[in-house]
C-alpha positions as CSV (number, residue, x, y, z in Angstrom):
1,X,25.4,116.4,24.4
2,X,26.6,119.5,26.3
3,X,30.2,120.1,27.2
4,X,29.3,119.7,30.9
5,X,27.8,116.2,30.3
6,X,30.7,115.1,28.1
7,X,33.3,116.0,30.7
8,X,31.2,114.6,33.5
9,X,31.2,111.3,31.7
10,X,35.0,111.3,31.2
11,X,35.6,112.2,34.9
12,X,33.2,109.5,36.1
13,X,35.1,106.9,34.2
14,X,38.4,108.3,35.4
15,X,37.3,108.1,39.1
16,X,36.4,104.5,38.7
17,X,39.7,103.7,37.2
18,X,41.6,105.8,39.7
19,X,40.0,103.9,42.5
20,X,41.6,100.8,41.1
21,X,45.0,102.4,40.8
22,X,44.9,103.5,44.5
23,X,45.0,99.8,45.4
24,X,48.3,99.3,43.6
25,X,51.5,98.8,45.5
26,X,54.8,100.4,44.4
27,X,55.7,97.6,42.1
28,X,52.3,97.7,40.3
29,X,52.5,101.4,40.1
30,X,55.9,101.4,38.5
31,X,54.7,98.7,36.1
32,X,52.0,101.0,34.9
33,X,54.6,103.8,34.4
34,X,56.8,101.5,32.4
35,X,53.8,100.5,30.2
36,X,53.0,104.1,29.5
37,X,56.6,104.9,28.7
38,X,57.1,101.9,26.4
39,X,54.0,103.0,24.5
40,X,56.0,106.0,23.1
41,X,59.5,104.6,23.3
42,X,59.0,101.5,21.2
43,X,60.8,102.5,18.1
44,X,58.1,101.8,15.5
45,X,55.5,103.6,17.6
46,X,57.9,106.5,18.3
47,X,58.4,107.0,14.6
48,X,54.7,106.8,13.8
49,X,53.9,109.4,16.5
50,X,56.6,111.7,15.3
51,X,55.5,111.5,11.7
52,X,51.9,112.1,12.5
53,X,52.8,115.0,14.7
54,X,54.7,116.8,12.0
55,X,52.1,115.9,9.3
56,X,49.2,117.2,11.3
57,X,50.8,120.2,13.1
58,X,53.3,121.3,10.5
59,X,55.7,122.0,13.3
60,X,59.2,120.7,13.8
61,X,60.8,117.7,12.1
62,X,60.5,114.0,12.4
63,X,64.1,113.1,13.3
64,X,64.2,115.5,16.2
65,X,60.8,114.5,17.5
66,X,61.9,110.9,17.5
67,X,64.9,111.9,19.6
68,X,62.8,114.1,21.9
69,X,60.2,111.3,22.4
70,X,62.9,108.8,23.3
71,X,65.3,110.9,25.4
72,X,62.7,112.8,27.4
73,X,60.9,109.6,28.3
74,X,64.0,107.6,29.0
75,X,65.3,110.4,31.2
76,X,62.0,110.6,33.1
77,X,62.0,106.9,33.7
78,X,65.5,107.2,35.1
79,X,64.3,109.9,37.5
80,X,61.4,107.8,38.6
81,X,63.4,104.6,39.0
82,X,63.4,103.7,42.7
83,X,61.5,106.8,43.7
84,X,58.8,106.1,46.3
85,X,55.3,107.3,45.5
86,X,53.2,104.7,47.4
87,X,52.6,104.5,51.1
88,X,55.3,105.7,53.5
89,X,57.8,107.6,51.4
90,X,59.9,109.2,54.2
91,X,60.3,108.9,57.9
92,X,62.4,111.3,60.1
93,X,62.9,110.2,63.6
94,X,64.5,113.5,64.6
95,X,61.4,115.5,63.7
96,X,58.9,112.7,64.3
97,X,57.4,113.3,60.8
98,X,56.3,110.4,58.6
99,X,55.3,111.2,55.0
100,X,52.7,109.2,53.2
101,X,52.1,109.6,49.4
102,X,48.5,110.0,48.3
103,X,47.0,110.4,44.9
104,X,45.9,113.8,43.7
105,X,42.9,112.3,42.0
106,X,41.7,113.1,38.4
107,X,44.2,115.4,36.6
108,X,43.4,117.5,33.6
109,X,46.4,118.2,31.4
110,X,46.5,120.8,28.7
111,X,49.2,119.9,26.1
112,X,50.7,122.0,23.2
113,X,50.9,121.4,19.5
114,X,54.7,121.9,19.6
115,X,55.2,118.6,21.5
116,X,52.0,116.6,20.9
117,X,53.7,113.3,21.7
118,X,56.4,113.9,24.3
119,X,54.5,116.3,26.6
120,X,51.4,114.1,26.9
121,X,53.6,111.0,27.5
122,X,55.5,112.9,30.2
123,X,52.2,114.0,31.9
124,X,50.8,110.4,31.7
125,X,53.8,108.8,33.3
126,X,54.0,111.3,36.1
127,X,50.3,110.9,36.7
128,X,50.6,107.1,36.8
129,X,53.5,107.4,39.3
130,X,51.1,109.1,41.7
131,X,48.3,106.5,41.1
132,X,46.1,109.2,39.5
133,X,43.9,109.2,36.4
134,X,44.5,111.8,33.7
135,X,42.4,113.4,31.0
136,X,44.4,115.1,28.2
137,X,43.3,118.3,26.5
138,X,45.5,118.5,23.5
139,X,45.7,121.4,21.1
140,X,43.4,120.8,18.1
141,X,46.4,120.2,15.8
142,X,47.9,117.8,18.3
143,X,44.7,115.8,19.0
144,X,45.4,113.0,16.4
145,X,48.9,112.4,17.9
146,X,47.4,112.2,21.4
147,X,44.7,109.8,20.2
148,X,47.3,107.5,18.6
149,X,49.5,107.7,21.7
150,X,46.5,106.5,23.8
151,X,46.0,103.5,21.5
152,X,49.5,102.5,22.2
153,X,49.1,103.1,25.9
154,X,46.0,101.0,26.0
155,X,47.8,98.2,24.2
156,X,50.5,98.2,26.9
157,X,47.9,98.5,29.7
158,X,46.2,95.4,28.4
159,X,49.4,93.4,28.9
160,X,49.4,94.2,32.6
161,X,45.6,94.5,33.3
162,X,45.5,98.2,34.0
163,X,42.2,100.0,33.2
164,X,42.1,102.1,30.1
165,X,40.3,104.9,31.7
166,X,43.3,105.8,33.8
167,X,44.2,107.8,30.6
168,X,41.7,109.5,28.4
169,X,41.7,112.3,25.9
170,X,39.0,114.9,25.0
171,X,36.9,113.8,22.0
172,X,37.6,115.4,18.7
173,X,37.1,118.0,17.6
174,X,38.8,119.5,20.7
175,X,37.4,122.9,21.5
176,X,38.1,125.7,23.9
177,X,34.7,125.1,25.5
178,X,35.5,121.4,26.2
179,X,38.9,122.3,27.5
180,X,37.7,125.0,29.8
181,X,34.9,122.7,31.1
182,X,37.5,120.0,31.9
183,X,39.3,122.6,34.1
184,X,36.1,123.0,36.2
185,X,35.6,119.3,36.9
186,X,39.1,117.8,37.6
187,X,41.0,117.8,40.9
188,X,44.3,119.2,39.6
189,X,45.3,121.0,36.4
190,X,48.6,120.8,34.6
191,X,48.8,123.3,31.8
192,X,51.6,123.7,29.2
193,X,51.1,125.8,26.1
194,X,49.7,129.2,25.3
195,X,49.5,131.8,28.0
196,X,45.7,132.0,27.3
197,X,45.4,128.4,28.5
198,X,47.7,129.1,31.5
199,X,45.5,132.0,32.6
200,X,42.4,129.9,32.1
201,X,43.9,127.2,34.3
202,X,44.8,129.6,37.1
203,X,41.4,131.3,37.0
204,X,39.5,128.0,37.0
205,X,39.2,127.9,40.8
206,X,41.0,124.5,40.8
207,X,44.6,123.9,41.9
208,X,46.8,124.4,38.9
209,X,50.4,124.2,37.8
210,X,51.1,126.4,34.7
211,X,54.2,127.5,32.9
212,X,55.4,130.9,31.9
213,X,56.3,132.3,28.5
214,X,59.6,131.4,27.0
215,X,62.0,133.9,25.5
216,X,65.3,132.6,26.4
217,X,68.4,134.8,26.2
218,X,72.0,133.7,26.5
219,X,75.1,135.7,27.3
220,X,78.5,135.1,25.6
221,X,81.2,136.3,27.9
222,X,84.6,137.6,26.7
223,X,86.2,134.5,28.3
224,X,84.0,132.0,26.4
225,X,85.3,129.3,24.1
226,X,83.5,130.9,21.1
227,X,83.6,127.9,18.8
228,X,82.1,125.7,21.5
229,X,79.5,128.3,22.4
230,X,78.4,128.8,18.8
231,X,78.1,125.0,18.3
232,X,76.0,124.6,21.4
233,X,73.8,127.6,20.6
234,X,73.1,126.5,17.0
235,X,72.6,122.8,18.0
236,X,70.0,124.0,20.5
237,X,68.4,126.6,18.2
238,X,67.7,124.3,15.2
239,X,66.5,121.3,17.3
240,X,63.0,120.5,16.1
241,X,62.9,123.8,14.3
242,X,63.0,125.7,17.6
243,X,59.6,124.5,18.9
244,X,61.0,124.4,22.4
245,X,60.2,127.3,24.8
246,X,63.8,126.8,25.9
247,X,65.3,127.6,22.5
248,X,67.7,130.6,22.4
249,X,65.8,133.7,21.1
250,X,68.4,136.4,21.9
251,X,72.2,136.1,22.1
252,X,73.9,138.9,24.0
253,X,77.5,139.1,23.1
254,X,80.2,141.1,25.0
255,X,81.8,143.7,22.8
256,X,85.3,142.4,23.1
257,X,84.4,139.2,21.3
258,X,81.4,140.4,19.2
259,X,83.1,140.2,15.8
260,X,84.7,136.8,16.6
261,X,81.5,135.4,17.9
262,X,79.5,136.4,14.8
263,X,82.2,134.7,12.8
264,X,81.9,131.6,15.0
265,X,78.1,131.5,14.5
266,X,78.5,132.0,10.7
267,X,80.9,129.1,10.7
268,X,78.0,127.0,12.1
269,X,75.7,128.0,9.3
270,X,74.1,131.2,10.7
271,X,73.5,134.2,8.5
272,X,73.4,137.8,9.8
273,X,70.8,139.7,7.8
274,X,71.2,143.3,6.6
275,X,68.8,146.1,7.6
276,X,66.6,145.7,4.5
277,X,66.6,141.9,4.9
278,X,65.6,142.3,8.5
279,X,62.7,144.5,7.5
280,X,61.6,141.9,4.9
281,X,61.7,139.2,7.6
282,X,59.9,141.3,10.1
283,X,57.1,142.0,7.7
284,X,56.6,138.2,7.2
285,X,57.1,137.1,10.9
286,X,55.2,140.0,12.5
287,X,52.7,141.3,10.0
288,X,50.5,142.9,12.6
289,X,53.0,143.1,15.4
290,X,52.2,139.5,16.5
291,X,54.2,136.4,15.6
292,X,52.7,134.7,12.5
293,X,52.0,131.0,12.4
294,X,53.3,131.0,8.9
295,X,56.9,130.8,10.1
296,X,56.4,129.0,13.4
297,X,58.7,125.9,13.7
298,X,59.7,126.0,10.0
299,X,63.4,125.6,9.1
300,X,65.5,128.6,8.1
301,X,65.5,127.9,4.3
302,X,61.7,127.7,4.4
303,X,61.4,131.0,6.3
304,X,63.9,132.6,4.0
305,X,61.9,131.5,0.9
306,X,58.7,132.9,2.5
307,X,60.4,136.2,3.2
308,X,62.1,136.4,-0.2
309,X,65.6,136.2,1.3
310,X,67.4,134.5,-1.6
311,X,70.8,135.0,0.0
312,X,69.7,132.9,3.0
313,X,68.5,129.9,1.2
314,X,71.1,127.6,2.7
315,X,71.2,129.1,6.2
316,X,70.7,127.0,9.3
317,X,69.8,130.0,11.5
318,X,68.8,133.6,10.5
319,X,70.3,136.3,12.7
320,X,69.1,139.9,13.1
321,X,71.0,142.6,14.9
322,X,68.9,144.6,17.4
323,X,69.3,147.4,20.0
324,X,65.7,148.0,21.1
325,X,63.5,145.9,23.4
326,X,59.7,145.8,23.7
327,X,56.5,145.9,21.6
328,X,58.1,148.2,19.0
329,X,60.9,145.7,18.5
330,X,59.2,142.4,17.9
331,X,62.5,140.5,17.4
332,X,63.1,141.0,21.1
333,X,60.4,138.5,21.9
334,X,59.9,134.8,21.4
335,X,60.1,133.6,17.8
336,X,59.5,129.8,17.9
337,X,61.7,129.5,14.8
338,X,65.4,129.3,13.9
339,X,65.6,133.1,14.0
340,X,68.0,134.7,16.6
341,X,68.3,138.2,17.7
342,X,71.8,139.5,18.4
343,X,72.6,142.2,21.0
344,X,76.0,143.8,21.6
345,X,76.9,144.7,25.2
346,X,79.9,146.7,26.5
347,X,80.7,144.1,29.1
348,X,79.1,141.3,31.1
349,X,77.2,143.6,33.5
350,X,75.8,145.5,30.5
351,X,74.8,142.1,29.0
352,X,73.0,141.1,32.1
353,X,71.2,144.5,32.1
354,X,70.0,143.9,28.5
355,X,68.7,140.4,29.5
356,X,66.9,141.9,32.4
357,X,65.2,144.4,30.1
358,X,64.3,141.6,27.7
359,X,62.7,139.6,30.5
360,X,60.8,142.6,31.7
361,X,59.2,142.6,28.3
362,X,58.8,138.8,27.9
363,X,60.2,135.6,29.3
364,X,60.7,136.5,33.0
365,X,61.3,133.5,35.3
366,X,62.2,130.9,32.7
367,X,65.9,130.6,32.3
368,X,69.1,132.0,30.9
369,X,72.2,130.6,29.4
370,X,75.8,131.6,30.0
371,X,78.9,130.8,28.0
372,X,82.1,131.5,29.8
373,X,85.5,130.0,30.7
374,X,85.2,127.5,33.5
375,X,87.3,129.7,35.8
376,X,84.7,132.6,35.4
377,X,81.5,130.6,34.9
378,X,80.8,129.9,38.6
379,X,81.1,133.5,39.6
380,X,79.0,134.8,36.6
381,X,76.3,132.2,37.1
382,X,76.0,133.1,40.8
383,X,75.8,136.8,39.9
384,X,73.0,136.1,37.5
385,X,71.2,133.7,39.9
386,X,71.3,136.3,42.6
387,X,70.0,139.2,40.5
388,X,68.0,138.3,37.4
389,X,64.4,136.9,37.4
390,X,65.2,133.4,36.2
391,X,64.5,130.0,37.7
392,X,67.4,128.2,35.9
393,X,70.9,129.3,34.9
394,X,72.3,127.0,32.3
395,X,76.1,127.1,32.1
396,X,78.0,126.1,28.9
397,X,75.3,123.9,27.5
398,X,72.9,123.7,24.6
399,X,70.1,125.5,26.3
400,X,66.9,123.8,25.0
401,X,68.5,120.4,25.6
402,X,69.6,121.2,29.1
403,X,66.7,123.1,30.8
404,X,64.3,120.2,30.7
405,X,66.8,117.8,32.2
406,X,69.8,116.2,30.5
407,X,71.9,113.2,31.1
408,X,74.9,115.5,31.8
409,X,73.2,117.8,34.3
410,X,71.2,117.4,37.5
411,X,67.9,119.0,36.5
412,X,64.9,116.6,36.5
413,X,63.6,115.5,33.1
414,X,60.5,117.5,32.2
415,X,58.7,119.3,29.4
416,X,57.1,121.8,31.7
417,X,59.2,124.4,33.5
418,X,57.8,126.6,36.2
419,X,58.8,130.2,36.1
420,X,57.9,131.2,39.6
421,X,56.1,134.4,40.4
422,X,58.3,136.2,37.9
423,X,56.4,134.4,35.1
424,X,53.1,134.3,36.9
425,X,53.5,130.7,38.0
426,X,52.9,129.0,41.4
427,X,56.2,127.0,41.2
428,X,59.7,127.5,39.9
429,X,60.9,123.9,39.5
430,X,60.9,121.5,36.6
431,X,57.5,119.7,36.9
432,X,58.0,116.2,38.4
433,X,56.0,113.4,39.8
434,X,55.9,115.0,43.2
435,X,53.7,117.7,41.7
436,X,51.1,115.0,41.1
437,X,51.0,113.8,44.7
438,X,49.2,114.8,47.9
439,X,51.4,114.1,50.9
440,X,49.9,113.2,54.3
441,X,52.2,113.9,57.3
442,X,52.0,112.1,60.6
443,X,53.5,114.1,63.5
444,X,54.7,112.1,66.5
445,X,55.7,113.8,69.8
446,X,59.4,114.4,70.2
447,X,61.4,116.0,73.1
448,X,60.5,119.6,73.4
449,X,62.6,122.1,71.5
450,X,61.8,125.4,73.1
451,X,64.1,128.2,71.9
452,X,65.7,130.8,74.1
453,X,64.5,134.3,73.1
454,X,67.8,135.9,74.1
455,X,69.6,133.7,71.5
456,X,67.0,134.2,68.7
457,X,67.0,138.0,69.1
458,X,70.6,138.6,70.1
459,X,71.7,140.1,66.9
460,X,68.6,142.2,66.6
461,X,68.8,143.7,70.1
462,X,72.5,144.3,69.8
463,X,71.8,146.3,66.6
464,X,68.9,148.4,67.9
465,X,70.4,149.0,71.3
466,X,73.6,150.5,70.0
C-alpha cells in the first residue's frame, strides 16, 4: 500500500472519531484529557514507558524519564484544570466580542526520540482539550514507546467510551516518506525534534507550529550565589543525560568570579578538561564537524570512557574552556550530552555579547539563564529581555526544569518551546492547548468609538512642526 493510501486511511478514521469528540461538552472533554494523562502517569505504566524508551533509544536514564513523564503531565493537567475549551470561552461586554472555541481538526504531531513518552503524551492531552484527533509521527527509535503509550491510552478510553481513533500512531517501521505524507493530509502540524522535520513541517503548505534549535547559554554574574548557581546548573545539565533542548550548553562567567565559579562547579562533580583532553573529546564528539550520536544523551563517565579520558571517569559533567564561536568551534553549539562549554567575560555586558554571538551561530530565540543576586537580577533580566534574541529569560533556576514550566514559576507546562522569528518559528510561547484551537469571534454592535485625529497625531505634529 502506498504512503498516500496509508495516511488517507488513518486520517479517515481520525475524522470519524473527531466528529464524535466535537459533540462532547466541557466535562466530557476534560474526562478524555484525564484518561490520556493517567495513561502515562499511572506509576507502573510510567516505569514501563521509561524503561522501554531508554532501552530502544539508548538516550537518557530511566529515573529521570519517570520524573519527566510524571511532572510534565501533572503540570499540564494543572494548567488545563478549569480552562474553558468548549463553546463560549470568553465574553467581553465592553468590546461586544464573544469567543467560541472550535476544534482544529486532525493534528499531525512529529515527536522526538529524546522524549518518546512525555512529548507524545503532552501533544495528545492538548489535542484532546481542543476536541481534536491526533496522529503521532514518532522518531523510528521512539516508535515502540509511542505504540505502548497508545495501548495505555486506549485502555483508559475504554473506561469512558471514547473512540480509540482519536489518537493514532504511524505504523512501524516509521519512515520519512510516511511522516512527510502525514504533513500533507492533516489540518494542523505540531513539530518537535530535528530541524529537518521542522523545515518539512513549515514547507508542507499546512498550518504548522515548529520549534527552534536549542543551544542554551547561561550567564553567571559577579553578584551571584556561586554555590547555588553551580548546583542549579549541574542539576539541570545532568537531568536525563541532557536530552532536553533546554539544557545548559555554555556557561559564560564574569571574570571577577571566574575562578571561584569553576571551583563551585568542580565541587558539584564537574571536571574542567585540559587542552589535550579537549581535543580528544572533540575528536569523538565531532568527528566530521557534526555532533556524533555516539555520545548523545550518554552520561559523563560513558563519554569519558569513549574518549579515553581516564581522569574523568567519575565526573558528572565534562567542561571545556572556549573562546571561539561558530563552525570552527564545535563546542560552541548544542551538545545534547553532559558536556558544558565555559566562556570567560570581562563583565556582564561582555557576557551578554558573547551569548549574542553564540545565538547568532545557533540557538537564537530559545532562552537564556541568568544567575545573579536578587537585587540585581531584575535589572539584568530586563536588559537581556530588551536586547538579546530570546523568548524566555530564566532567573536563578535550573534551566531545563524551568523553561518548560515548573511548579515554582509561571510558565505553562510544555515540551515544545517556540523561538519566534529569531529561531524561524511562527510563535514564541510555550506550546499550550490554545495552539490546538480555532476560535470563532462574534462581534456585536457597541457605542461608536471614533477617535479624534488631533489627539492621535498630537505628538507627531508637535514634533514635525517645530
